[in-house]
N, C-alpha and C positions, 0 to 999 in steps of 0.2 A: 028369357035366355036366348031364344031364337031370334028375337028382335035385335038384341045386342050384337049377336054374331053377324047378322045381316048388315048392321050399321058399320061394323069394323071392315067387313069385306068391301062395302061401297067406298069407305075412306081409302082403303088400300088401292082400289082401282083408280080412284081420282088422283092419288099421289103418283101412280105409274104414268097416267095420262099427262099430268103436269110435267113430270120428268122428261117424257118423250117430247113434249112441246118445247122445253127449253133446249134440248139437244138439237131438234130440227131447226130452231130459230137461230142457232149459232151463238147463243149466249154462253159465255165462258163461266165456269165455276170458279170460286175463289182459289182453289188449288191450281187450276190452269192459268189464271192470271199471275199467280206467284211464279209459276214456272216460266211464263213469258218474260216477267221482269228479270228473273235470274239470267235468262238467255241474253237479254240486252246488256245487263251488267257485265257479262263475260267479255264483251268486245273491248279490247285494249287499244287505245290510240295515244301515243306519246312520242316526243322528239327523242329519238335514241342517238347515242354518241356515234354509233356505227351506221354505215349506209346499208339498207336492206337490199338483198338480191331480188331482182325481178325475174330474170331468166338465167339459164345456164347454157353455155356453149362448150360441151365436153366438161373439163374440170374448171373452166373459166366462168366465174360469176359475173353477170352483167347487173350492176347495182343501179339504183335510181339516181344517185349522184353522178355515176358515169354517163348515163343517158343524157343528163343535164349538161355535162361537160361537152359531149359530142354535139349537142344542140348549139351550145355557145360557139364552138369551132365552126359549125356550118353557117351560123349567122355572120360571123366575122369574115369568112370566105366569100359569102354572097356580097356583103358590103364592100370588101376589098376589090372584087372583080368589077362591081358596078362603078366604083370610084375610078378604077384603073382605066376603064374603057372611055371615060369622059374627061380625062386629063387633057388640057390644052395649054399651048405656049403662053397665052394670055388668060390668066385665071379669072373666073367669074362665078358668082353664085356659091354653091356648096364647096367648090374647089378653094375659094378664098377662105372659107371657114376652116377647112382642114389645114391649109397652109399656115394660118394664124395659130392653130392649136400646135402644129409641129414646131413652128418658130418659138412659141412660148416654152415648149418642153426643152428645146435646145438651149434656150437662155437659162432655164433652170439647171440643166445638165452642166453648163459651163461653170456655174457657181460651185459645183462639186468637183469636176475634173480639172478646172483651171485651164482647159484647152479646148478650142472648138474642134480640133482634129480628133481628140479623144471622144468628145461628145458625139461626133458623127460616126466613129467607130463602134461605140457602145449603143447608139440609138436603136438599131433594129431589134436587138435582143431585149433591152430594157423596156422599150415601148410595147413590144409584143407581150411581155409580162403584164404590163399595165392594162392593155386592152382586154386580154384573156381574163384576168381576175375581175376587172370591172364588169364585163358582160356576165360572168358567172355570178357575181354578187347581185346584180340587178335582176337576173333571171329568177333567182330564188324568191324574189318579191312579187312575181306575177301571180294573179289569181289562178288557182288550180294546182299550183306547185305546192305539194305538201298536203293538199286537200282532196285530190282525186286519186283513187287507187283501188285496191282490191282487198278483200278480207280473206286471210289464210289462217290455218290452225297451227299453232306452235305450242308444244308442251301442254296440250289440253285446253288451251285458251284461244279465243278468236281475236286475231291481231289485224289491225288495219295497216296496210303497207302502201304508202303513196307511190305512184308511178314516177314522179319527179321529185328531186330534192336538190337544194342549192349545191352546186359542185364544190364550192369552197367551204361548205358546212360539213365536209367530210375530211377527216384528218389525212386520209390516204392522198387525196388530191393536193392539199397544202404541203404535205411532206414531199411529194414528188416535185412540186414546183420549187421548193426550197433546195432540194438536192440538185436539181438542174441548174439553178442559179449559182450555187456555191461551186459546183464542179466547173461551170463555165468560167467563173472568176479565176480558177486555178489554171484552166487551159489558156486563157488570155495572159495570165502571169508567166507561164512557161514560154509563150510566144514572144513576149516583150523582153524578158530578162535572160532566157536561156535555161536549159535544164539544170545546170550546175549551180548557178546563182540562186535560182528559185528553190532548189532542193535545200540549199544551205540556210534559207530563211526558216526552215522548220527543224532540220537535223543538221546542226551547224558543225560539220566536220572541219570546215575551213578554220573555224576559231581554234581548234585543238592543233591543227597543223602550223598555225602562226606562232604558237608559244615557244618552240625551240629557236625560231629565227629571230624573235624580237625580245626575248627574255633579258638579254644583256643591256639593251638600250632602255627597255621599259619593264622593270621587274614586276610592276602591278599587273601585267598582262596575265600572270598566272592565276590571278583572282578574277579579273574582268572577263576573260574569254570563256571560262566555265559558266559564268553567270549568263553570258550571251547564249551559250548552248542550251542552258536550262530554260531561258526565255523562249527559245525556238520550240522546245517541247511543250510549253504552255500554249504556244500558238496553235499546236495541233488540237489541244483540247478546246481552244477558242473556235476552230473551224467547226467542230461538232456542235458547239453551243450555238453558232450561227444558224445551223439547220434547225435545231430545236426551237430557237427563238422565232425565226421566220414562220415556221409551220404552225406553232401553237398560237402565236399572236393572231394570225389571219383566221385560223380555225375558230379560236375562242370568241373573237368579236362577231363573226358571221353566225355561228351557232347560237350565241347568246341573243342575237337579234331575232333569230327564228323563234326561240323560246319566248322572248318578250312579246312578239306579235301574236303568238298562239295564246298566251296568257291574257292579253288584252281582248282578243276575240272571244275568249271563253267568258270574260266578264260582261262584255257588251259588244255584240257582233257589228252593230251599226254606229258608225261615227267615231267611237273611241280609238280604234286602231289607226285612223287616218293620219294623225300627227306623228305617230310612231313609224308609220310607213315612210313619211318624208324624212324623219330622222335616220332610218335605215338606208335611204337612198344616199344621204350625205355620208354616212359611216362607210358604205360600200365604196364610194369614191375615195374617201380619205385612206382606207385600208389598202386599196389598189395602189395609190400613190405612194404610201409608206413602204410597201413591199418592193416596188420597183426602184425607189430611190435608195433603199438599202442594198439592193443588188448592185446599183450603179456605184455605190460607195465601196462595196467589196471589190468590184472590178477596178476601180481607180486605185485602191490601196495595194492590191496584188500586182499591179503593173508598174508600181513605183519602186525604184531601187532603194535599198536600205540606207537610211541617213545615219551618220555617225554623230 
């Protein structure tokens, strides 16, 4: 009996020594390994529809897409100043390349406006849209954009928030660009046609005022002119649709591209995303061109007098 008790005591001491050895060596128990795995699984990293805030300036949130847009503007300003200081009467080198690009765009604009004078008038604002959108689209493809950031706690979860995100992958940015473009087309329309003529394109008071004057010569005017007034109201709806169409088209294409690249990188990080990167470079160029050409079309239409 005493021998049995002595043996049990020795086994208990050996078990305690073994346990202390495991703890000192840093070996994790199965329960600790499970807790570590759960901690890793809690980290959430996904492409959100909204831009994540990085910092706050009072009540103003500075988002990762806004930082990217500021970076795009800084790059454009640096290039513009560098090119401006090297302009010469006899072009050569990079100045030749820029002049070829501008001449090509003016020729493209002429096919829409039908006039070189109008093309020159609209060129600064339309080309600015093109350059800003193009740089924003391509900046979103650079390494580190969307992959370098910080881990924050939101609603009990650890969420990865990137420091940079493509500016045009944020609906706020594309919506702002669309509003600026459409409002600019109305300003140019008022300048070209005058306030009264332009106002009557949408709320056609003139059509109702003409009915008493022309009803004897043309009785059908009592039907035609109210239709004209109704069409003008539809034009107001069309202006809102322009903003929605411009903003969602650009946002949808660029955001979908980011999701596609993230999906390809998750499948195989080496090699597989490369062809899709080239595809997104082309898509970024095409989307910038489509957006700017649509703004040019709106400018052209709004500066033309109504045809009967």
